[in-house]
C-alpha positions in Angstrom: 20.1 4.4 52.8 22.8 3.8 50.2 21.5 1.9 47.1 24.0 -0.6 45.8 24.2 -3.1 43.0 26.6 -5.9 42.1 29.6 -4.9 39.9 28.0 -5.0 36.4 30.8 -6.5 34.4 31.6 -9.1 37.0 27.9 -10.1 37.2 27.6 -10.2 33.4 30.7 -12.4 33.1 29.2 -14.8 35.7 25.8 -14.8 33.9 26.9 -15.2 30.3 30.7 -15.7 30.2 30.9 -17.1 26.7 28.6 -14.7 25.0 30.1 -12.2 22.5 30.7 -8.8 24.1 33.0 -6.9 21.8 34.1 -7.2 18.2 37.0 -5.0 17.2 39.1 -5.3 14.0 38.2 -8.9 13.3 38.7 -10.0 16.9 35.9 -11.2 19.2 36.0 -10.9 23.0 33.5 -12.7 25.2 32.2 -11.1 28.4 34.6 -13.3 30.3 37.5 -12.0 28.2 36.5 -8.4 28.7 36.2 -8.9 32.5 39.6 -10.6 32.7 41.3 -7.9 30.6 39.7 -5.2 32.7 40.5 -7.0 36.0 44.2 -7.1 35.0 44.2 -3.4 34.4 42.7 -2.7 37.8 45.8 -4.4 39.3 48.1 -2.3 37.1 46.3 0.9 38.2 46.7 -0.2 41.8 50.6 -0.4 41.4 50.4 3.3 40.5 48.7 4.1 43.8 45.2 4.6 42.4 42.3 3.3 44.4 38.6 3.7 44.9 37.9 7.4 45.1 41.0 8.4 43.0 40.6 10.4 39.7 42.3 9.4 36.4 42.0 11.2 33.1 42.0 9.4 29.8 42.9 10.4 26.2 42.2 7.8 23.6 40.3 6.7 20.5 37.9 3.8 19.9 40.1 0.8 20.6 39.5 -2.5 22.4 42.2 -1.5 25.0 40.2 1.8 25.6 37.1 -0.3 26.5 39.1 -2.5 28.9 40.7 0.5 30.7 37.3 2.2 31.0 35.8 -0.9 32.5 38.8 -1.3 34.8 38.4 2.2 36.2 34.7 1.6 36.7 35.3 -1.7 38.5 38.0 -0.2 40.7 35.8 2.8 41.7 38.3 5.3 40.1 36.6 8.3 38.6 37.3 8.5 34.9 37.7 11.9 33.3 37.1 11.0 29.6 38.8 13.7 27.4 37.8 14.6 23.9 40.8 13.7 21.7 39.9 16.3 19.2 40.8 19.2 21.6 44.0 21.1 21.4 46.8 20.7 24.0 45.8 24.0 25.5 42.2 23.0 25.9 43.3 19.7 27.4 45.7 21.4 29.8 42.9 23.5 31.1 40.6 20.5 31.7 43.4 18.5 33.4 44.0 21.4 35.8 40.3 21.8 36.5 39.6 18.1 37.2 42.6 17.6 39.5 43.3 14.1 38.1 46.2 12.2 39.6 47.2 10.5 36.3 46.6 10.9 32.5 46.5 7.6 30.6 46.9 8.3 26.9 47.0 6.3 23.7 50.4 6.2 22.1 49.1 7.8 18.9 48.6 11.1 20.9 52.2 11.4 21.9 52.7 14.7 20.1 49.6 16.3 21.6 50.5 15.0 25.1 54.0 16.5 24.9 52.4 19.9 24.3 50.1 19.6 27.4 51.2 21.6 30.4 50.3 19.8 33.6 51.9 18.7 36.8 50.3 15.3 36.8 51.9 12.0 35.8 51.4 10.9 32.2 51.4 7.3 31.2 50.9 5.7 27.7 48.6 2.8 27.3 51.6 0.7 26.1 53.5 1.5 29.3 50.5 0.8 31.4 50.1 -2.6 29.8 53.8 -3.4 30.6 53.3 -2.8 34.3 53.3 -5.8 36.6 49.9 -7.1 37.6 49.2 -6.3 41.2 46.3 -7.8 43.1 43.1 -6.7 41.3 41.2 -4.3 43.5 37.6 -4.5 42.2 34.5 -3.4 43.8 32.0 -6.2 44.6 29.2 -3.6 44.6 28.6 -0.2 43.1 27.2 2.7 45.2 24.6 4.0 42.7 25.1 7.6 44.0 28.9 7.5 43.5 30.5 9.4 40.5 32.1 7.0 38.0 32.7 9.3 35.0 33.3 13.0 34.3 32.8 14.4 30.8 33.5 18.0 29.9 30.8 20.0 28.1 31.3 23.5 26.7 29.9 26.3 28.8 27.9 29.2 27.5 30.4 31.6 29.2 33.5 30.1 27.7 35.2 27.5 30.0 33.8 24.0 29.8 32.3 22.3 32.9 32.9 18.7 34.1 29.6 16.9 34.2 29.6 14.3 37.0 27.8 11.0 36.1 27.0 8.4 38.7 26.7 4.6 38.4 23.0 5.2 38.9 22.9 7.7 36.0 24.3 5.2 33.6 22.2 2.3 35.0 19.0 4.3 34.5 20.0 5.6 31.1 20.5 2.0 29.9 17.2 0.9 31.4 15.3 3.9 29.9 16.7 3.0 26.5 15.7 -0.7 26.9 12.2 0.2 28.0 11.9 2.4 24.9 13.5 0.4 22.2 13.0 -3.1 23.7 15.6 -5.8 24.0 15.9 -8.4 21.4 17.9 -11.6 21.8 19.8 -11.0 18.5 20.6 -7.3 19.2 24.0 -6.0 18.2 25.0 -2.4 18.5 27.4 -0.8 16.0 29.4 1.9 17.7 31.2 4.3 15.4 30.6 7.4 17.6 33.5 8.3 20.0 33.4 6.5 23.3 34.7 9.7 24.9 31.3 11.1 24.2 28.2 10.1 26.2 26.7 8.7 23.0 29.5 6.1 22.7 30.1 5.5 26.4 26.4 4.8 27.0 26.6 2.0 24.4 29.4 0.3 26.5 27.1 0.5 29.5 24.2 -1.0 27.7 26.4 -3.8 26.5 27.3 -4.8 30.1 23.8 -4.4 31.5 21.9 -6.1 28.6 24.6 -8.7 27.8 24.6 -7.4 24.2 27.6 -7.5 21.8 29.1 -4.3 20.4 30.9 -4.0 17.1 33.3 -1.1 17.6 34.8 1.0 14.8 37.8 3.4 15.3 35.9 6.1 13.4 32.9 6.5 11.0 33.3 5.1 7.5 30.0 4.6 5.6 31.4 1.8 3.5 32.7 -0.2 6.5 29.4 0.5 8.3 27.2 -1.0 5.5 29.6 -3.9 5.2 29.6 -4.7 8.9 25.8 -4.2 9.3 25.5 -7.0 6.8 28.4 -9.1 8.0 27.5 -9.1 11.7 23.7 -8.8 11.5 23.8 -5.4 13.3 20.4 -4.4 14.6 21.0 -0.9 16.1 23.4 2.0 15.4 23.8 5.5 16.9 24.1 8.3 14.4 23.9 12.0 13.7 22.3 13.4 10.5 25.6 13.7 8.7 26.4 10.1 9.2 22.9 9.0 8.2 23.1 11.0 5.0 26.5 9.4 4.0 25.1 5.9 4.7 22.1 6.5 2.4 24.2 8.0 -0.3 26.5 5.0 -0.3 23.7 2.5 -0.2 22.4 3.8 -3.5 19.7 1.4 -4.6 20.6 -1.2 -2.0 18.8 -1.8 1.3 19.9 -2.7 4.8 19.2 -6.2 5.9 15.8 -6.9 7.4 17.3 -7.6 10.9 18.3 -4.0 11.2 15.8 -2.3 13.4 17.0 1.1 14.6 19.0 4.2 13.7 19.2 6.1 17.0 19.6 9.7 15.8 21.1 12.4 18.1 22.5 15.9 17.6 19.3 17.7 16.5 16.3 16.9 14.3 16.8 15.4 10.8 15.7 17.3 7.7 12.6 16.0 6.0 14.3 14.8 2.7 16.6 12.6 4.9 13.7 11.1 6.8 11.7 10.5 3.6 14.7 8.7 2.1 14.9 6.5 5.2 11.2 5.8 5.0 11.6 4.8 1.4 14.4 2.4 2.3 12.5 1.1 5.4 15.2 2.3 7.8 13.6 3.1 11.2 14.9 6.4 12.6 14.4 7.2 16.3 15.1 10.9 16.8 16.3 11.8 20.3 16.9 14.7 22.7 19.6 14.3 25.3 22.9 15.8 26.6 25.9 14.9 28.6 24.0 16.0 31.7 21.3 13.4 31.1 23.8 10.5 30.4 22.5 10.1 26.8 19.0 10.2 25.3 16.2 11.7 27.5 13.3 11.9 25.0 12.9 9.9 21.8 10.5 10.0 18.9 9.4 6.7 17.4 9.7 6.1 13.6 5.9 6.0 13.1 5.8 9.7 14.1 9.0 10.9 12.3 7.2 12.5 9.3 3.9 13.4 11.0 5.7 15.0 14.0 8.6 16.4 12.0 11.0 18.3 14.2 9.8 16.7 17.4 12.2 15.0 19.8 9.3 12.8 21.0 8.3 12.1 24.5 10.3 11.7 27.8 11.5 8.1 28.2 9.9 6.0 30.9 11.6 7.2 34.2 12.0 10.8 32.9 9.9 14.0 33.2 10.0 17.2 31.2 8.5 20.6 32.0 8.4 23.9 30.0 8.7 26.9 32.2 8.7 30.7 31.8 11.3 33.2 33.1 9.8 32.9 36.6 10.0 29.1 36.7 6.2 28.7 36.2 4.8 26.0 34.0 3.4 27.3 30.7 0.4 25.9 28.8 0.9 23.2 26.1 2.0 24.9 22.8 3.6 27.8 24.6 7.4 28.3 24.4 9.7 28.3 27.4 12.8 26.8 28.9 13.0 23.0 28.9 13.5 21.5 32.4 14.2 17.8 32.9 14.2 15.4 35.9 15.0 11.8 36.1 17.4 9.2 37.6 19.8 9.6 34.7 20.3 13.4 35.3 23.7 14.5 36.6 24.2 15.3 40.3 26.1 18.4 39.2 29.2 20.0 37.8 32.7 19.2 39.2 34.0 21.8 41.6 31.2 24.2 40.7 28.7 24.2 43.6 27.3 27.6 42.7 26.6 26.6 39.1 25.2 23.3 40.2 22.8 25.0 42.7 21.8 27.5 39.9 21.1 24.8 37.3 19.7 22.0 39.4 16.8 22.9 41.7 14.8 20.3 43.5 16.3 17.7 41.1 15.0 19.6 38.1 17.8 20.5 35.6 17.5 23.8 33.8 18.7 22.9 30.3 18.9 26.4 28.9 17.2 25.0 25.8 14.0 26.6 24.5 11.0 24.5 23.3 7.4 23.6 23.8 5.2 20.5 24.3 2.2 20.1 22.1 -1.3 19.0 23.1 -0.3 15.3 22.6 2.8 15.5 24.8 5.5 15.7 22.0 8.5 17.8 22.8 9.8 20.3 20.2 13.3 21.9 20.7 13.4 25.3 19.1 16.7 26.7 20.2 19.5 24.5 21.6 21.4 25.5 24.7 22.1 29.2 24.5 22.9 29.5 20.8 24.7 26.1 20.7 26.1 25.1 17.3 25.9 21.3 16.5 28.5 20.4 13.9 28.7 16.8 12.9 27.4 15.8 16.3 30.0 17.9 18.2 28.7 20.7 20.5 30.3 24.2 19.8 29.5 27.2 22.0 29.9 30.6 20.2 31.1 32.2 23.4 34.2 30.0 23.5 35.2 31.0 19.9 34.3 34.7 20.6 36.6 34.6 23.7 39.6 33.5 21.6 38.9 36.0 18.8 38.6 38.9 21.4 42.0 38.0 22.9 43.6 39.3 19.6 44.7 42.9 20.1 43.4 43.8 16.7 39.8 42.7 17.4 37.4 45.2 19.0 34.3 43.0 18.9 33.3 39.5 17.8 30.2 37.5 17.3 29.8 33.9 16.2 26.8 32.0 14.9 26.1 28.6 13.3 25.5 28.5 9.5 23.7 25.7 7.8 26.0 23.2 6.1 25.1 20.3 4.0 27.9 18.1 5.2 28.1 18.9 8.9 24.6 20.3 9.7 26.1 23.5 11.0 29.5 25.3 11.0 30.7 28.3 12.9 30.8 31.7 11.2 32.4 34.8 12.8 31.7 38.5 12.5 34.6 40.8 13.5 34.9 44.5 14.2 38.6 45.5 13.9 40.5 47.7 16.2 43.6 47.5 14.0 43.0 47.8 10.2 45.8 45.5 9.3 44.3 42.5 11.0 43.6 39.7 8.4 41.4 36.7 8.3 44.6 34.5 8.3 45.8 36.2 11.6 42.6 35.3 13.3 42.4 31.7 11.9 46.0 31.1 13.0 45.1 32.2 16.5 42.0 30.0 16.5 44.0 27.0 15.2 46.4 27.3 18.1 43.7 27.5 20.7 40.7 25.5 19.5 39.9 22.1 18.2 39.7 21.9 14.4 35.9 21.4 14.3 35.5 24.7 16.3 37.3 26.9 13.7 35.2 29.5 12.0 34.5 28.5 8.4 33.9 32.1 7.3 35.1 35.4 8.8 33.1 38.6 7.9 34.6 42.0 8.9 31.9 44.5 9.8 31.6 48.1 11.1 29.8 47.1 14.2 27.8 44.2 15.7 24.1 44.4 16.5 23.5 44.7 20.3 20.5 45.6 22.3 20.3 48.3 25.0 21.8 45.9 27.6 24.7 45.3 25.1 23.6 41.7 24.5 24.6 40.4 21.1 21.6 39.9 18.8 22.6 36.7 17.1 19.3 36.6 15.3 20.4 39.8 13.4 23.7 38.1 12.5 21.7 35.2 11.0 19.7 37.7 8.9 22.9 39.3 7.7 24.3 35.9 6.7 21.1 35.1 4.8 21.2 38.3 2.9 25.0 38.0 2.4 25.3 41.6 1.5 23.9 44.4 3.7 26.9 45.7 5.6 29.0 42.6 5.3 32.4 42.7 3.8 35.0 39.9 3.7 
């Protein structure tokens, strides 16, 4: 039996039409305003021949128009492939070919990037989309909870990214899990400075519709504007990564956040102890989380009362969710023993776009094999020891070493390449590359130029070390642990 639910935004506009929904650059939109704006866009999308079941790709930043278009696609049943605007034209071209979108809608500020994209599909700027005639709005009265509504690409351990399919049900349950964990307060307002092309930002848009909660949206993160708006709008919740939290604390100085502020929802890896202690001192509650694109946002969360006592823990699985730790044979291990983290819940993806084999390999009996290594202690708290197959988390962005290594190895002068994450005060981690030359004249500049053409700026190696050979085991697997040791000693066998 198909489970359905009334169109969320339409329902919300009927229930609380005059309630604040979105505040962006001094302008306030009610839920009725957002619904009408989004409804108009569904009509415009219809004139382009898009309908329920179609696929459209989007390239934009945090803008009010972006929110309306995302809502329009959801209401029309058009699958939205939400692209990361920090990627290069080459990376975007690959994703557009992979997702088979019928149209790319892009913000005018990305004109230059879009002209460099190679794709057969139709491109349309948001300005031109807005000028199209309003056709009859084709909005769904009900959502099929098993239907895919969004697709977000996540980097793969083997190089090419994978499109994670997220259903209406995934987003519904993610919002519910968060509410059951954090509670819903009548005065709640969420400050969104994280990108809405990421699940961290998009999930805030979903919570807004479902809870009837206002969002204050910023185009990007600026700690001064954050502190100013927390005070001005009586913000109660904000999503952050450690880098952002550190900058907010530094800018606050001796000041405090208003008493109404009740939650910093922290993603992108555990926070260092000094940062948590500073938050404790300033009475800023920090909820550390564990989640991924595949789980439609947070999956486990650590409450502030445990943040020091359970330092490094991601907390416990949220209400509808389950976590297991298994060994190499898929058998459960005892508490305290390390193994692969497996997750199951109604907010877990149904699979990867056009990758049935990978989906079957990663999701078995509805349990997702995350590839992360961790353990659960005797009291049920999850500790994540190693993020997805050597994942580097830099300023909240996921970077897979294999992707950078693939680009470096494409240079004829490179015989071997290994990439690891190095600790960085500003970003948490940054990529560092170790290179074995096949042509002596290859320079650091040559390799960085190549990377700049092929990779988003945040993925560029911040250091390149030329070495005689890379440490590999008998099966030729790169020993990244050894590279980390080399980096720590900054000597033995490392030249620049």
